[in-house]
DOVEXRO-600020 format. One line per 10 residues: their letters; for each residue x, y, z of N, C-alpha, C, O, CB. Coordinates in nm, 4 decimals, padded with zeros to 6 digits. Glycine has a CB too. Example, Ala and Ser with C-alpha at 12.3 -4.5 7.8 and 13.67 -1.06 7.14 Angstrom:
BEGIN
AS	01.3190/-00.5690/00.7800/01.2300/-00.4500/00.7800/01.3200/-00.3300/00.7800/01.4236/-00.3319/00.8465/01.1308/-00.4473/00.9046  01.2850/-00.2250/00.7080/01.3670/-00.1060/00.7140/01.2900/00.0030/00.7870/01.3409/00.1138/00.8039/01.4084/-00.0598/00.5725 $
END
This chain:
BEGIN
MVTIAELAKG	00.0804/-00.1206/00.0000/00.0000/00.0000/00.0000/00.0848/00.1272/00.0000/00.0407/00.2309/-00.0495/-00.0915/-00.0002/00.1192  00.2049/00.1199/00.0547/00.2904/00.2376/00.0580/00.3260/00.2815/-00.0838/00.3360/00.4011/-00.1115/00.4178/00.2093/00.1392  00.3452/00.1850/-00.1733/00.3760/00.2180/-00.3126/00.2617/00.2968/-00.3747/00.2854/00.3954/-00.4446/00.4033/00.0903/-00.3943  00.1383/00.2548/-00.3504/00.0217/00.3269/-00.4033/00.0192/00.4689/-00.3476/-00.0080/00.5641/-00.4207/-00.1104/00.2525/-00.3681  00.0474/00.4830/-00.2184/00.0492/00.6163/-00.1584/00.1533/00.7045/-00.2248/00.1273/00.8217/-00.2523/00.0764/00.6071/-00.0084  00.2712/00.6490/-00.2507/00.3754/00.7286/-00.3148/00.3361/00.7661/-00.4576/00.3578/00.8795/-00.5003/00.5082/00.6521/-00.3150  00.2790/00.6724/-00.5307/00.2375/00.7004/-00.6684/00.1215/00.8000/-00.6748/00.1084/00.8739/-00.7724/00.1979/00.5709/-00.7381  00.0379/00.8020/-00.5716/-00.0800/00.8890/-00.5710/-00.0450/01.0374/-00.5723/-00.1282/01.1203/-00.6090/-00.1649/00.8589/-00.4503  00.0760/01.0713/-00.5329/00.1133/01.2134/-00.5337/00.1410/01.2647/-00.6746/00.1337/01.3851/-00.6991/00.2358/01.2359/-00.4462  00.1729/01.1742/-00.7678/00.2095/01.2130/-00.9037/00.1094/01.3009/-00.9757/00.1483/01.4033/-01.0318/00.2310/01.0928/-00.9834 $
PHAGVDDLER	-00.0195/01.2647/-00.9765/-00.1162/01.3486/-01.0487/-00.1237/01.4921/-00.9956/-00.1545/01.5846/-01.0708/-00.2533/01.2855/-01.0412  -00.0964/01.5100/-00.8694/-00.1047/01.6434/-00.8096/00.0163/01.7300/-00.8425/00.0147/01.8512/-00.8207/-00.1191/01.6318/-00.6595  00.1214/01.6668/-00.8954/00.2438/01.7401/-00.9278/00.2442/01.7938/-01.0707/00.3407/01.8582/-01.1121/00.3640/01.6508/-00.9071  00.1375/01.7681/-01.1465/00.1309/01.8196/-01.2834/00.1324/01.9709/-01.2867/00.0813/02.0358/-01.1954/00.0066/01.7685/-01.3530  00.1907/02.0276/-01.3910/00.2064/02.1727/-01.3986/00.0795/02.2452/-01.4424/00.0650/02.3653/-01.4194/00.3177/02.2064/-01.4931  -00.0128/02.1719/-01.5058/-00.1385/02.2346/-01.5470/-00.2486/02.1285/-01.5447/-00.2221/02.0109/-01.5200/-00.1259/02.2995/-01.6896  -00.3729/02.1717/-01.5708/-00.4868/02.0807/-01.5629/-00.4740/01.9631/-01.6591/-00.5078/01.8504/-01.6230/-00.6146/02.1558/-01.5913  -00.4262/01.9873/-01.7799/-00.4111/01.8807/-01.8782/-00.3101/01.7762/-01.8304/-00.3353/01.6561/-01.8396/-00.3677/01.9386/-02.0135  -00.1982/01.8217/-01.7806/-00.0951/01.7307/-01.7294/-00.1458/01.6535/-01.6076/-00.1217/01.5333/-01.5965/00.0326/01.8090/-01.6929  -00.2151/01.7203/-01.5171/-00.2694/01.6526/-01.3990/-00.3700/01.5460/-01.4400/-00.3721/01.4376/-01.3818/-00.3354/01.7540/-01.3038 $
ERRRQHFGQV	-00.4528/01.5752/-01.5388/-00.5512/01.4765/-01.5857/-00.4815/01.3579/-01.6516/-00.5202/01.2433/-01.6287/-00.6503/01.5414/-01.6848  -00.3803/01.3833/-01.7321/-00.3054/01.2752/-01.7953/-00.2416/01.1860/-01.6887/-00.2455/01.0634/-01.6993/-00.1973/01.3319/-01.8901  -00.1839/01.2468/-01.5878/-00.1219/01.1715/-01.4791/-00.2263/01.0951/-01.3981/-00.2021/00.9819/-01.3564/-00.0431/01.2653/-01.3878  -00.3429/01.1572/-01.3758/-00.4489/01.0898/-01.3004/-00.4943/00.9641/-01.3732/-00.5141/00.8599/-01.3107/-00.5684/01.1843/-01.2780  -00.5110/00.9731/-01.5043/-00.5513/00.8568/-01.5828/-00.4438/00.7479/-01.5804/-00.4748/00.6296/-01.5662/-00.5807/00.8982/-01.7270  -00.3198/00.7879/-01.5941/-00.2097/00.6913/-01.5894/-00.2032/00.6235/-01.4522/-00.1856/00.5020/-01.4436/-00.0754/00.7608/-01.6211  -00.2172/00.7015/-01.3460/-00.2175/00.6456/-01.2115/-00.3308/00.5448/-01.1957/-00.3110/00.4383/-01.1372/-00.2303/00.7570/-01.1070  -00.4481/00.5770/-01.2467/-00.5616/00.4849/-01.2385/-00.5330/00.3526/-01.3075/-00.5690/00.2464/-01.2566/-00.6850/00.5483/-01.2993  -00.4683/00.3586/-01.4233/-00.4323/00.2360/-01.4951/-00.3311/00.1546/-01.4157/-00.3452/00.0331/-01.4025/-00.3758/00.2693/-01.6338  -00.2309/00.2205/-01.3640/-00.1278/00.1505/-01.2862/-00.1887/00.0912/-01.1603/-00.1644/-00.0252/-01.1287/-00.0119/00.2460/-01.2496 $
ESSLSTLPFD	-00.2673/00.1695/-01.0886/-00.3271/00.1242/-00.9637/-00.4129/00.0002/-00.9848/-00.4090/-00.0925/-00.9040/-00.4104/00.2353/-00.9019  -00.4898/-00.0019/-01.0922/-00.5786/-00.1162/-01.1159/-00.5027/-00.2421/-01.1559/-00.5575/-00.3522/-01.1508/-00.6795/-00.0819/-01.2235  -00.3760/-00.2262/-01.1958/-00.2989/-00.3433/-01.2388/-00.2112/-00.4008/-01.1274/-00.1478/-00.5044/-01.1467/-00.2121/-00.3067/-01.3575  -00.2068/-00.3356/-01.0121/-00.1182/-00.3790/-00.9046/-00.1905/-00.4611/-00.7993/-00.3066/-00.4357/-00.7671/-00.0536/-00.2596/-00.8399  -00.1205/-00.5591/-00.7468/-00.1631/-00.6262/-00.6244/-00.0847/-00.5608/-00.5116/00.0342/-00.5328/-00.5270/-00.1389/-00.7835/-00.6302  -00.1484/-00.5368/-00.4011/-00.0818/-00.4647/-00.2935/-00.0595/-00.5535/-00.1717/-00.1305/-00.6516/-00.1494/-00.1629/-00.3423/-00.2545  00.0397/-00.5165/-00.0953/00.0675/-00.5790/00.0334/00.0523/-00.4715/00.1397/00.0950/-00.3579/00.1189/00.2108/-00.6440/00.0372  -00.0077/-00.5051/00.2528/-00.0206/-00.4039/00.3580/00.1142/-00.3801/00.4262/00.1998/-00.4685/00.4291/-00.1264/-00.4471/00.4621  00.1317/-00.2611/00.4804/00.2476/-00.2340/00.5660/00.2058/-00.2791/00.7053/00.1471/-00.2029/00.7822/00.2915/-00.0794/00.5631  00.2378/-00.4057/00.7363/00.1918/-00.4672/00.8605/00.3041/-00.4720/00.9644/00.4083/-00.4088/00.9468/00.1387/-00.6086/00.8333 $
IDCARAYGPV	00.2826/-00.5468/01.0721/00.3799/-00.5532/01.1809/00.5132/-00.6107/01.1341/00.6183/-00.5665/01.1806/00.3247/-00.6367/01.2957  00.5116/-00.7091/01.0426/00.6366/-00.7649/00.9915/00.7148/-00.6605/00.9115/00.8374/-00.6534/00.9199/00.6083/-00.8880/00.9044  00.6436/-00.5813/00.8356/00.7079/-00.4732/00.7593/00.7650/-00.3683/00.8540/00.8757/-00.3187/00.8333/00.6072/-00.4076/00.6615  00.6891/-00.3350/00.9574/00.7358/-00.2367/01.0551/00.8634/-00.2855/01.1233/00.9556/-00.2071/01.1463/00.6265/-00.2085/01.1601  00.8689/-00.4136/01.1554/00.9902/-00.4693/01.2171/01.1070/-00.4684/01.1184/01.2210/-00.4443/01.1583/00.9643/-00.6131/01.2669  01.0802/-00.4943/00.9908/01.1856/-00.4951/00.8886/01.2377/-00.3537/00.8621/01.3490/-00.3373/00.8121/01.1329/-00.5570/00.7578  01.1593/-00.2531/00.8948/01.1995/-00.1139/00.8725/01.3246/-00.0789/00.9533/01.4074/-00.0002/00.9075/01.0845/-00.0186/00.9094  01.3389/-00.1357/01.0710/01.4558/-00.1079/01.1553/01.5870/-00.1450/01.0874/01.6738/-00.0592/01.0714/01.4441/-00.1827/01.2862  01.6039/-00.2726/01.0465/01.7300/-00.3077/00.9803/01.7496/-00.2378/00.8455/01.8632/-00.2131/00.8050/01.7364/-00.4569/00.9601  01.6420/-00.2061/00.7770/01.6530/-00.1333/00.6506/01.7102/00.0066/00.6773/01.8035/00.0497/00.6095/01.5138/-00.1237/00.5796 $
CAAVEHVGRK	01.6555/00.0756/00.7739/01.7057/00.2102/00.8076/01.8497/00.2036/00.8564/01.9316/00.2878/00.8196/01.6169/00.2763/00.9152  01.8810/00.1045/00.9387/02.0168/00.0907/00.9907/02.1165/00.0678/00.8773/02.2266/00.1228/00.8799/02.0240/-00.0247/01.0917  02.0791/-00.0127/00.7781/02.1687/-00.0408/00.6651/02.1963/00.0851/00.5845/02.3089/00.1076/00.5402/02.1087/-00.1487/00.5743  02.0944/00.1664/00.5657/02.1110/00.2911/00.4897/02.1956/00.3912/00.5689/02.2827/00.4579/00.5132/01.9727/00.3529/00.4555  02.1692/00.4006/00.6976/02.2477/00.4917/00.7813/02.3928/00.4465/00.7896/02.4832/00.5294/00.8006/02.1874/00.5009/00.9221  02.4155/00.3159/00.7845/02.5517/00.2610/00.7908/02.6389/00.3091/00.6739/02.7606/00.3204/00.6884/02.5463/00.1079/00.7915  02.5778/00.3372/00.5592/02.6537/00.3878/00.4439/02.6503/00.5405/00.4376/02.6858/00.5994/00.3355/02.5979/00.3290/00.3134  02.6073/00.6046/00.5473/02.6149/00.7496/00.5569/02.4979/00.8266/00.5006/02.5097/00.9462/00.4742/02.7345/00.7944/00.4904  02.3856/00.7608/00.4816/02.2686/00.8312/00.4278/02.1664/00.8531/00.5379/02.1547/00.7722/00.6299/02.2055/00.7525/00.3107  02.0937/00.9612/00.5281/01.9909/00.9949/00.6265/01.8582/00.9304/00.5884/01.8280/00.9099/00.4708/01.9748/01.1480/00.6384 $
VRGSRAVDLM	01.7804/00.8992/00.6906/01.6460/00.8460/00.6700/01.5485/00.9601/00.6981/01.5135/00.9877/00.8129/01.6174/00.7205/00.7627  01.5060/01.0253/00.5908/01.4122/01.1363/00.6067/01.3477/01.1674/00.4722/01.3950/01.1231/00.3675/01.4836/01.2621/00.6637  01.2413/01.2425/00.4764/01.1727/01.2848/00.3542/01.1251/01.1682/00.2708/01.0781/01.0672/00.3233/01.2632/01.3714/00.2714  01.1379/01.1833/00.1392/01.0883/01.0795/00.0488/01.1669/00.9493/00.0634/01.1148/00.8421/00.0321/01.0950/01.1281/-00.0957  01.2914/00.9571/00.1103/01.3687/00.8344/00.1319/01.3010/00.7459/00.2371/01.3056/00.6234/00.2260/01.5133/00.8685/00.1756  01.2389/00.8052/00.3378/01.1704/00.7271/00.4408/01.0587/00.6433/00.3792/01.0382/00.5284/00.4186/01.1136/00.8197/00.5500  00.9868/00.7000/00.2832/00.8802/00.6253/00.2152/00.9406/00.5135/00.1310/00.8906/00.4010/00.1321/00.7946/00.7196/00.1265  01.0480/00.5439/00.0580/01.1159/00.4405/-00.0205/01.1623/00.3261/00.0692/01.1562/00.2096/00.0298/01.2357/00.5003/-00.0961  01.2081/00.3588/00.1882/01.2563/00.2555/00.2793/01.1423/00.1742/00.3394/01.1621/00.0586/00.3767/01.3383/00.3183/00.3900  01.0239/00.2326/00.3493/00.9064/00.1548/00.3903/00.8724/00.0520/00.2826/00.8346/-00.0611/00.3131/00.7846/00.2480/00.4169 $
IAATALAHDL	00.8862/00.0920/00.1578/00.8641/-00.0022/00.0466/00.9703/-00.1125/00.0516/00.9391/-00.2300/00.0323/00.8683/00.0720/-00.0918  01.0954/-00.0743/00.0776/01.2031/-00.1725/00.0894/01.1771/-00.2678/00.2061/01.2023/-00.3877/00.1946/01.3385/-00.1018/00.1077  01.1276/-00.2162/00.3167/01.0962/-00.3006/00.4322/00.9858/-00.3999/00.3988/00.9877/-00.5136/00.4459/01.0549/-00.2145/00.5518  00.8901/-00.3575/00.3182/00.7834/-00.4483/00.2752/00.8416/-00.5605/00.1909/00.8040/-00.6765/00.2076/00.6749/-00.3723/00.1959  00.9331/-00.5272/00.1004/00.9993/-00.6299/00.0185/01.0773/-00.7261/00.1077/01.0714/-00.8473/00.0874/01.0941/-00.5645/-00.0858  01.1502/-00.6736/00.2060/01.2272/-00.7581/00.2966/01.1353/-00.8507/00.3766/01.1620/-00.9704/00.3876/01.3111/-00.6716/00.3914  01.0290/-00.7963/00.4317/00.9378/-00.8758/00.5143/00.8722/-00.9888/00.4361/00.8404/-01.0938/00.4920/00.8307/-00.7866/00.5738  00.8525/-00.9671/00.3071/00.7854/-01.0678/00.2239/00.8829/-01.1446/00.1355/00.8414/-01.2213/00.0486/00.6799/-01.0018/00.1372  01.0130/-01.1238/00.1576/01.1180/-01.1922/00.0811/01.0957/-01.1765/-00.0692/01.0969/-01.2738/-00.1446/01.1230/-01.3414/00.1182  01.0753/-01.0517/-00.1103/01.0511/-01.0187/-00.2508/01.1610/-00.9273/-00.3030/01.2209/-00.8524/-00.2258/00.9131/-00.9518/-00.2683 $
PLYTLNSSDL	01.1883/-00.9325/-00.4327/01.2807/-00.8347/-00.4901/01.2148/-00.6970/-00.4930/01.0922/-00.6858/-00.4926/01.3244/-00.8772/-00.6328  01.2964/-00.5940/-00.4960/01.2460/-00.4573/-00.5038/01.2836/-00.4003/-00.6395/01.4018/-00.3871/-00.6715/01.3027/-00.3690/-00.3881  01.1839/-00.3668/-00.7184/01.2045/-00.3095/-00.8513/01.2026/-00.1579/-00.8392/01.1152/-00.1006/-00.7741/01.0959/-00.3590/-00.9523  01.2998/-00.0937/-00.9027/01.3133/00.0514/-00.8917/01.3657/00.1095/-01.0217/01.4274/00.0398/-01.1023/01.4063/00.0889/-00.7754  01.3405/00.2366/-01.0407/01.3987/00.3092/-01.1534/01.5321/00.3727/-01.1156/01.6043/00.4218/-01.2024/01.3019/00.4165/-01.2030  01.5649/00.3718/-00.9872/01.6871/00.4375/-00.9427/01.7468/00.3610/-00.8248/01.7181/00.3918/-00.7091/01.6592/00.5847/-00.9038  01.8288/00.2626/-00.8541/01.8857/00.1787/-00.7486/01.9798/00.2560/-00.6564/02.0019/00.2146/-00.5426/01.9597/00.0619/-00.8102  02.0356/00.3676/-00.7038/02.1261/00.4445/-00.6173/02.0514/00.5008/-00.4961/02.1133/00.5275/-00.3932/02.1920/00.5592/-00.6968  01.9197/00.5192/-00.5067/01.8403/00.5639/-00.3921/01.8387/00.4607/-00.2800/01.8096/00.4933/-00.1650/01.6980/00.5943/-00.4358  01.8704/00.3357/-00.3146/01.8614/00.2265/-00.2180/01.9986/00.1728/-00.1781/02.0106/00.0608/-00.1284/01.7772/00.1143/-00.2749 $
RGLEGLIEIV	02.1019/00.2541/-00.2006/02.2375/00.2134/-00.1651/02.2444/00.1760/-00.0177/02.1928/00.2474/00.0683/02.3381/00.3255/-00.1968  02.3086/00.0633/00.0102/02.3208/00.0128/00.1459/02.2318/-00.1065/00.1727/02.2522/-00.1794/00.2699/02.2895/00.1208/00.2430  02.1326/-00.1269/00.0865/02.0374/-00.2360/00.1085/02.0720/-00.3640/00.0327/02.0011/-00.4641/00.0433/01.9000/-00.1911/00.0689  02.1806/-00.3605/-00.0434/02.2155/-00.4728/-00.1299/02.2273/-00.6045/-00.0537/02.1947/-00.7095/-00.1090/02.3452/-00.4440/-00.2011  02.2722/-00.6021/00.0697/02.2869/-00.7237/00.1482/02.1576/-00.7739/00.2099/02.1518/-00.8871/00.2579/02.3860/-00.7011/00.2554  02.0539/-00.6911/00.2091/01.9266/-00.7297/00.2703/01.8238/-00.7799/00.1702/01.7548/-00.8788/00.1951/01.8695/-00.6133/00.3451  01.8142/-00.7121/00.0579/01.7118/-00.7468/-00.0402/01.7707/-00.7437/-00.1805/01.8722/-00.6789/-00.2060/01.5917/-00.6507/-00.0302  01.7051/-00.8146/-00.2699/01.7447/-00.8097/-00.4105/01.6868/-00.6820/-00.4710/01.5659/-00.6593/-00.4660/01.6957/-00.9374/-00.4888  01.7729/-00.6001/-00.5275/01.7304/-00.4751/-00.5892/01.7450/-00.4901/-00.7401/01.8532/-00.5202/-00.7905/01.8136/-00.3534/-00.5356  01.6351/-00.4687/-00.8113/01.6339/-00.4796/-00.9565/01.6077/-00.3408/-01.0126/01.4990/-00.2857/-00.9955/01.5264/-00.5827/-01.0062 $
DVADQSPAPV	01.7076/-00.2847/-01.0794/01.6928/-00.1522/-01.1393/01.6357/-00.1698/-01.2794/01.7064/-00.2110/-01.3714/01.8296/-00.0753/-01.1431  01.5086/-00.1387/-01.2947/01.4431/-00.1590/-01.4243/01.4931/-00.0584/-01.5287/01.4735/-00.0787/-01.6485/01.2904/-00.1473/-01.4090  01.5564/00.0481/-01.4845/01.6143/00.1434/-01.5809/01.7325/00.0799/-01.6528/01.7682/00.1219/-01.7629/01.6589/00.2739/-01.5099  01.7936/-00.0216/-01.5910/01.9071/-00.0903/-01.6516/01.8647/-00.2058/-01.7426/01.9480/-00.2664/-01.8099/01.9990/-00.1420/-01.5435  01.7370/-00.2351/-01.7439/01.6877/-00.3500/-01.8211/01.6682/-00.3102/-01.9662/01.6053/-00.2087/-01.9960/01.5553/-00.4039/-01.7619  01.7217/-00.3896/-02.0546/01.6996/-00.3681/-02.1960/01.5689/-00.4349/-02.2356/01.5380/-00.5432/-02.1860/01.8176/-00.4225/-02.2800  01.4915/-00.3726/-02.3239/01.3666/-00.4370/-02.3666/01.3985/-00.5657/-02.4418/01.4986/-00.5753/-02.5127/01.2822/-00.3413/-02.4560  01.3123/-00.6629/-02.4247/01.3295/-00.7898/-02.4950/01.3089/-00.7681/-02.6446/01.2222/-00.6904/-02.6849/01.2309/-00.8972/-02.4409  01.3888/-00.8369/-02.7273/01.3699/-00.8207/-02.8721/01.2332/-00.8759/-02.9144/01.1820/-00.9719/-02.8567/01.4837/-00.8924/-02.9504  01.1773/-00.8135/-03.0148/01.0478/-00.8546/-03.0670/01.0696/-00.9326/-03.1955/01.1350/-00.8845/-03.2881/00.9553/-00.7322/-03.0914 $
DP	01.0144/-01.0537/-03.2006/01.0236/-01.1331/-03.3239/00.9212/-01.0834/-03.4240/00.8052/-01.0615/-03.3892/01.0021/-01.2839/-03.2952  00.9642/-01.0651/-03.5501/00.8678/-01.0181/-03.6511/00.7679/-01.1256/-03.6899/00.6807/-01.1016/-03.7734/00.9409/-00.9703/-03.7753 $
END
C-alpha cells in the first residue's frame, strides 16, 4: 500500500490541468494493475534493519527516502525483490534485499 500512496502524489504534481488529468488517468491504470501488500507488523519490524543499513553507508532516513525505505521493508518482510527506476536511492540495502533496477533492463527483442 505504501507504493500506491507514493504514486498517488504524481497526479497532483502536474504543472497544469491537462498534465494533472493525464497523470491521473495513468495512475488509475497503474493502480488497477497492481496487487498490494499491507504495511503490517512484519514490515514495521523490517523497517529497523533497513534504516540501519542505509544509515551505515552514511545516508539519512528522512523525507521521500523514508517512504522508499518503507517499500524496501515491505519487500524484505515478504522476501521479494524490489524493482526501482533508481537503485542508487537504495544504496546500502544490497545485502538485505534483491534490488532490480528496471532502468538498466533492456527491452526484450520482438520477433517479426
